[in-house]
C-alpha positions in Angstrom: -72.2 -35.8 125.8 -71.4 -39.4 124.8 -70.1 -40.0 128.4 -73.3 -38.7 130.0 -75.4 -40.9 127.8 -73.4 -44.0 128.7 -73.6 -43.2 132.4 -77.4 -42.8 132.3 -77.7 -46.1 130.4 -75.7 -47.9 133.0 -77.8 -46.5 135.9 -81.0 -47.5 134.1 -79.6 -51.0 133.5 -78.7 -51.4 137.2 -82.2 -50.4 138.3 -83.8 -52.9 135.9 -81.5 -55.6 137.1 -82.3 -54.9 140.8 -86.1 -55.0 140.2 -85.8 -58.3 138.4 -83.7 -59.8 141.2 -86.2 -58.6 143.8 -89.1 -60.2 141.9 -87.2 -63.4 141.6 -86.4 -63.5 145.3 -90.0 -62.8 146.4 -91.4 -65.3 144.0 -88.9 -68.0 144.7 -89.8 -68.4 148.4 -86.6 -66.8 149.7 -88.4 -65.2 152.7 -88.6 -61.7 153.8 -84.9 -61.2 154.2 -84.5 -61.2 150.3 -87.3 -58.8 149.8 -86.0 -56.4 152.4 -82.8 -55.7 150.4 -84.8 -54.5 147.4 -85.9 -50.9 146.6 -89.5 -50.3 146.9 -91.7 -48.8 144.2 -91.4 -45.2 145.4 -87.7 -45.4 145.5 -87.5 -46.7 141.9 -90.0 -44.0 140.7 -87.9 -41.3 142.4 -84.7 -42.6 140.7 -86.4 -42.6 137.4 -87.7 -39.1 137.8 -84.3 -37.8 138.7 -82.9 -39.5 135.6 -85.7 -37.9 133.5 -84.9 -34.4 134.8 -81.2 -35.1 134.2 -81.8 -36.1 130.6 -84.0 -33.1 129.9 -81.3 -30.9 131.2 -78.7 -32.6 129.0 -81.2 -32.3 126.0 -81.5 -28.5 126.5 -77.7 -28.1 126.7 -77.3 -30.3 123.6 -79.8 -28.2 121.7 -78.2 -24.9 122.7 -74.7 -26.2 121.7 -76.1 -27.4 118.4 -77.7 -23.9 117.7 -74.4 -22.2 118.5 -72.5 -24.5 116.2 -75.0 -23.8 113.4 -74.7 -20.0 113.9 -70.9 -20.2 113.8 -71.0 -22.4 110.7 -73.3 -19.9 108.9 -71.0 -17.0 109.8 -68.0 -18.9 108.6 -69.7 -19.7 105.3 -70.7 -16.0 104.9 -67.1 -14.8 105.5 -65.6 -17.4 103.1 -68.0 -16.3 100.3 -66.5 -12.8 100.5 -62.9 -14.0 99.9 -61.4 -13.5 96.3 -62.2 -16.4 94.2 -58.6 -17.4 93.5 -59.6 -21.0 92.7 -62.1 -19.7 90.1 -59.4 -17.9 88.1 -56.7 -20.5 88.7 -57.9 -22.6 85.8 -59.5 -19.8 83.8 -58.2 -18.9 80.4 -56.8 -15.4 79.7 -57.4 -13.4 76.5 -54.7 -11.8 74.4 -53.9 -8.1 75.1 -55.9 -5.6 73.0 -54.2 -2.7 71.3 -55.2 0.9 72.0 -57.0 2.2 68.9 -55.2 5.0 67.0 -56.7 8.3 68.2 -58.4 6.6 71.1 -58.0 5.2 74.7 -58.4 1.8 76.3 -59.7 1.3 79.9 -59.1 -2.0 81.7 -56.0 -4.1 82.2 -57.2 -7.5 83.3 -57.6 -10.2 80.6 -59.2 -13.1 82.5 -62.5 -14.6 81.7 -65.4 -12.3 82.6 -63.4 -9.1 82.6 -64.3 -6.1 80.4 -62.2 -3.6 78.4 -63.7 -0.3 77.4 -62.7 2.1 74.5 -63.3 5.8 73.8 -62.1 8.0 70.9 -60.5 11.4 70.9 -62.3 14.5 69.8 -62.9 14.6 66.1 -63.1 10.8 65.8 -66.0 8.4 65.9 -66.0 5.0 67.6 -66.5 2.2 65.0 -67.2 -1.2 66.6 -68.1 -2.2 70.2 -67.3 0.2 73.0 -66.9 -2.7 75.4 -65.4 -6.2 74.8 -65.6 -9.1 77.3 -63.0 -11.8 77.8 -64.9 -15.1 77.1 -64.3 -18.5 78.7 -62.6 -19.9 75.5 -59.9 -17.2 75.7 -61.3 -14.9 73.0 -62.7 -11.4 73.1 -66.3 -10.7 72.3 -67.1 -8.4 69.3 -64.8 -7.2 66.6 -61.8 -4.8 66.6 -62.6 -1.3 67.6 -61.3 1.7 65.5 -61.6 5.4 65.8 -62.6 6.9 62.4 -62.0 10.5 61.4 -65.3 12.4 61.4 -65.7 14.4 58.2 -66.0 18.1 58.8 -68.9 18.1 56.4 -71.0 16.0 58.7 -71.7 19.0 60.9 -73.1 20.9 57.8 -70.9 24.0 58.3 -72.0 25.7 55.0 -74.9 28.2 55.2 -77.4 29.5 52.7 -77.4 26.4 50.5 -73.6 26.1 50.3 -72.1 22.7 49.5 -69.4 21.2 51.7 -66.5 19.6 49.8 -64.2 17.2 51.7 -60.5 17.5 51.0 -57.4 16.1 52.6 -57.9 16.9 56.3 -59.8 20.0 55.4 -63.1 21.2 53.8 -64.4 24.0 51.8 -67.8 25.6 51.3 -68.9 25.9 47.7 -71.3 28.8 47.8 -74.3 29.4 45.5 -74.6 32.5 43.5 -74.9 35.8 45.4 -73.3 34.2 48.5 -69.6 34.2 49.6 -67.4 33.7 52.7 -65.8 30.6 54.3 -69.3 29.4 55.3 -71.3 31.2 52.6 -72.4 33.7 55.2 -72.1 36.9 53.1 -74.5 37.9 50.4 -72.8 39.2 47.2 -73.7 39.9 43.6 -71.1 38.0 41.5 -70.9 35.9 38.3 -70.8 32.1 38.5 -67.5 31.0 40.1 -64.8 29.5 38.0 -65.1 26.1 39.6 -68.7 25.8 38.7 -69.3 23.6 35.6 -71.9 25.4 33.4 -73.3 24.8 29.9 -73.0 21.0 30.2 -76.1 19.0 30.8 -74.1 16.0 32.0 -72.9 18.2 35.0 -76.3 19.4 36.0 -79.0 17.8 38.2 -82.4 18.8 39.4 -82.5 19.7 43.1 -84.4 17.8 45.7 -87.1 20.1 47.1 -89.7 19.8 49.9 -92.1 22.1 51.6 -91.5 22.7 55.3 -93.8 25.1 57.2 -95.2 26.3 53.9 -91.7 27.2 52.7 -89.9 25.3 49.9 -86.4 24.0 50.7 -84.2 22.6 48.1 -80.8 20.8 48.3 -78.3 19.2 46.0 -76.4 15.9 46.0 -72.8 15.8 47.3 -70.5 17.3 44.7 -73.1 19.8 43.4 -74.1 23.3 44.4 -77.3 25.3 44.0 -77.5 27.7 41.2 -80.3 30.0 39.9 -83.2 31.6 41.7 -85.4 30.1 44.4 -88.2 29.5 41.8 -85.9 28.2 39.1 -82.9 26.5 40.7 -80.6 23.8 39.4 -77.7 21.8 40.9 -74.4 22.5 39.1 -71.3 20.3 39.4 -68.5 21.4 41.7 -65.1 21.1 39.9 -63.1 19.8 42.8 -59.9 20.0 40.7 -60.3 23.7 40.5 -61.3 24.2 44.1 -58.0 22.6 45.4 -55.8 23.5 42.4 -53.7 26.1 44.2 -53.9 24.7 47.8 -50.6 24.2 49.5 -50.4 20.6 50.9 -53.9 19.9 49.8 -53.4 19.0 46.2 -55.9 16.2 45.4 -53.8 14.3 42.8 -50.1 13.9 42.4 -50.3 14.2 38.6 -53.7 15.0 36.9 -57.1 15.6 38.5 -60.0 14.7 36.2 -63.4 16.2 37.1 -66.5 14.0 36.8 -70.1 14.8 37.7 -70.3 15.0 41.4 -66.8 13.9 42.1 -63.3 13.6 40.6 -60.6 11.0 40.0 -56.8 11.0 39.5 -54.8 9.8 36.5 -51.2 9.1 35.9 -49.0 9.6 32.9 -48.0 6.8 30.5 -45.7 4.3 32.1 -47.1 4.9 35.6 -49.9 3.3 37.5 -52.3 4.7 40.1 -51.6 3.5 43.7 -54.4 2.2 46.0 -54.6 5.6 47.7 -56.3 6.9 44.6 -54.0 10.0 44.2 -50.3 8.8 44.0 -48.5 7.4 40.9 -45.8 4.7 40.7 -43.5 3.9 37.9 -44.2 0.6 36.0 -41.1 -1.5 35.7 -41.4 -2.7 32.1 -38.3 -4.8 32.5 -39.5 -6.7 35.5 -43.0 -7.3 34.0 -41.6 -8.3 30.6 -43.4 -5.4 28.9 -40.4 -4.4 26.8 -39.3 -5.1 23.2 -35.5 -5.4 23.8 -33.8 -7.7 21.2 -31.4 -10.5 22.2 -28.0 -9.2 23.0 -29.4 -6.1 24.7 -30.4 -5.5 28.3 -33.6 -3.8 29.4 -33.0 -0.9 31.8 -36.1 0.6 33.6 -36.5 4.4 33.8 -39.1 6.7 35.0 -42.1 6.2 32.7 -40.3 4.0 30.3 -37.3 1.8 29.5 -34.2 1.6 27.3 -32.4 -1.3 25.7 -28.7 -1.0 26.2 -25.6 -2.9 25.0 -22.6 -0.9 26.2 -19.4 -1.4 24.2 -15.8 -1.6 25.5 -13.3 1.2 24.7 -11.8 0.9 21.3 -8.3 -0.7 21.0 -5.4 1.5 20.3 -1.7 0.7 20.5 -1.1 -1.9 23.2 -4.4 -1.1 24.9 -7.3 -3.4 24.3 -10.3 -4.6 26.3 -12.5 -7.7 26.5 -16.1 -7.8 27.8 -16.3 -10.0 30.9 -20.0 -9.3 31.6 -22.9 -7.3 30.0 -21.8 -4.2 32.1 -18.0 -4.6 32.5 -14.9 -4.6 30.4 -11.4 -5.6 31.5 -8.0 -4.6 30.0 -5.9 -7.2 28.4 -2.4 -7.8 29.8 0.0 -5.0 28.9 3.6 -5.4 27.7 6.2 -4.6 30.3 7.6 -1.7 28.3 4.3 0.1 27.6 3.8 2.8 30.2 0.6 4.1 28.5 -1.0 0.7 28.7 -0.4 0.4 32.5 -1.9 3.9 33.0 -5.1 3.0 31.1 -8.1 1.9 33.1 -7.8 -1.7 34.2 -11.6 -2.1 34.4 -14.5 -0.1 32.8 -18.0 -0.7 34.2 -21.3 0.7 33.1 -24.1 1.9 35.5 -27.6 3.2 34.8 -29.6 5.3 37.2 -33.2 6.7 37.0 -34.1 9.9 39.0 -37.3 11.9 39.5 -37.3 15.5 38.5 -36.2 18.0 41.2 -34.7 15.4 43.5 -33.8 17.0 46.8 -30.1 17.5 47.3 -27.5 16.5 48.4 -28.3 13.0 47.4 -25.8 10.0 47.3 -26.2 8.3 43.9 -23.4 5.8 43.6 -20.7 4.2 45.7 -17.3 2.8 44.4 -15.0 0.6 46.5 -12.1 -1.8 46.1 -11.6 -5.3 47.5 -8.3 -7.2 47.4 -8.3 -10.9 46.1 -7.9 -13.5 48.8 -4.2 -13.9 49.8 -3.2 -10.6 48.3 -2.6 -7.3 50.1 -4.8 -4.4 49.0 -3.7 -1.0 48.0 -2.2 1.4 50.6 -4.5 4.3 49.5 -7.2 5.2 47.0 -7.9 8.3 45.1 -11.3 9.1 43.7 -12.2 11.7 41.1 -14.7 12.8 38.5 -13.6 12.4 34.9 -15.3 13.0 31.6 -19.0 13.7 31.5 -21.7 16.2 30.5 -22.5 17.5 34.0 -19.4 18.9 35.7 -20.4 21.0 38.8 -23.5 19.0 39.2 -21.8 16.2 41.1 -19.0 15.9 43.7 -16.9 12.8 44.6 -16.5 12.3 48.4 -14.8 9.6 50.4 -17.1 7.9 52.9 -14.4 5.6 54.4 -10.9 4.4 53.6 -12.0 2.0 50.9 -15.2 3.7 49.6 -16.0 6.8 47.5 -19.5 8.3 46.9 -20.9 10.2 43.9 -23.1 12.9 45.4 -25.7 15.0 43.5 -25.4 18.7 44.6 -27.7 20.5 42.2 -31.3 19.7 41.5 -32.0 18.3 38.0 -35.2 19.2 36.1 -36.4 16.5 33.7 -36.7 15.2 31.1 -32.9 15.1 30.9 -30.0 12.6 30.4 -26.6 13.0 31.8 -23.3 11.0 31.8 -20.5 11.2 34.3 -17.3 9.1 34.7 -16.1 8.2 38.1 -12.5 6.9 38.5 -10.7 5.2 41.4 -6.9 4.9 41.4 -5.0 2.4 43.6 -1.6 3.2 45.1 0.9 1.0 47.0 3.9 2.6 48.7 2.9 5.8 46.9 3.4 4.1 43.5 0.5 3.9 41.0 -0.9 0.4 40.7 -4.2 0.6 38.7 -7.2 2.7 37.7 -10.8 1.7 37.5 -13.5 3.7 35.7 -17.3 3.6 36.3 -19.4 5.2 33.5 -22.7 6.4 35.1 -25.6 7.2 32.8 -28.5 9.1 34.5 -32.0 9.5 33.2 -34.1 12.2 34.8 -37.9 11.8 34.6 -40.2 14.7 33.6 -42.1 14.1 36.9 -41.2 14.6 40.5 -42.5 11.2 41.6 
């Protein structure tokens, strides 16, 4: 196009130059010979018209080419807009992975800005929190953490005929009013007030909430109470949850003692124990660790289930050439023996004292104590060891078993019911080249709690 424009410009310039030369020749007195070589007016007009037509044709072609180019450019832009926006996510921040809520599902695996993750809960659970969270530009998720909460069975009002639904541990029970029975209070009966109903105590009674619906009066009780009396003279009596779940297997409300209160209950623990945050379990209070003991100087506090004891074990009494010295609060060592005293060499080289606290009815077999030997640096250890149970008050209750070449274990094989105290001596004999070298005795004192926790 540029070449055509330049050519047209050159032709136009030549025509103008020729016209000017002809005018100069005719006006300068050059005669007729100069004028004869010039184009006349008609010829010039013809050339100009041809040039005009030529330029119009070029203009049409230029316009058409420009239209085609615009059409192709628009199509190209449209196709590019459909491409994945890789550059958009290249610099975008990603959000941390979200965990699947317990008893629920998560949908969505992309964690880039603008993407969504959705949550649902399994049957029997209710979604708490947002069902959809969006990854934001700053790399954080919108909303708060989503959890699936167990839906109480009582929410569906399964109890009929004025029965009260009582939630338990993963279960529920219908507490039926008088003259009604069955798992959902669906059967009419004629019985005395149930044993779990607290009667004859004003503190455990409430007036019912009543309202007229379709000309009929309907009454209901607060949670933890059940309807008692006639339709004209009804009252809400407390449900004794402790009695309701007293004999339930696996559904006991409290580990120790259940205390009924108006409309509810609470758990309590025996002296020396504390209630755990779950509201039903008990844990021993370590009086020694918390400095809640009254042990005098020279004694050591030993924690036990529900209490403590102050101990100061004594070494065996001296007799003959055998005597002991206390090397720590819980260990005694034998003084050197004369070479000629065989009885002194056979006496225990060390005597240690150990104190264990066990719950009542501990499941057996249970490993309680381990005894091992270790040779001093630079000295060879014994070739073999022999373990046994010596003196004590509970023979047949324990066995001594070797766990490896250097270790023996004291194992409880019979369940112990508390409260009870037992003592058992465990001995370990060392041999080298089948010759006796030394014996060590561990005196184990066991206190069994009255409780199984």
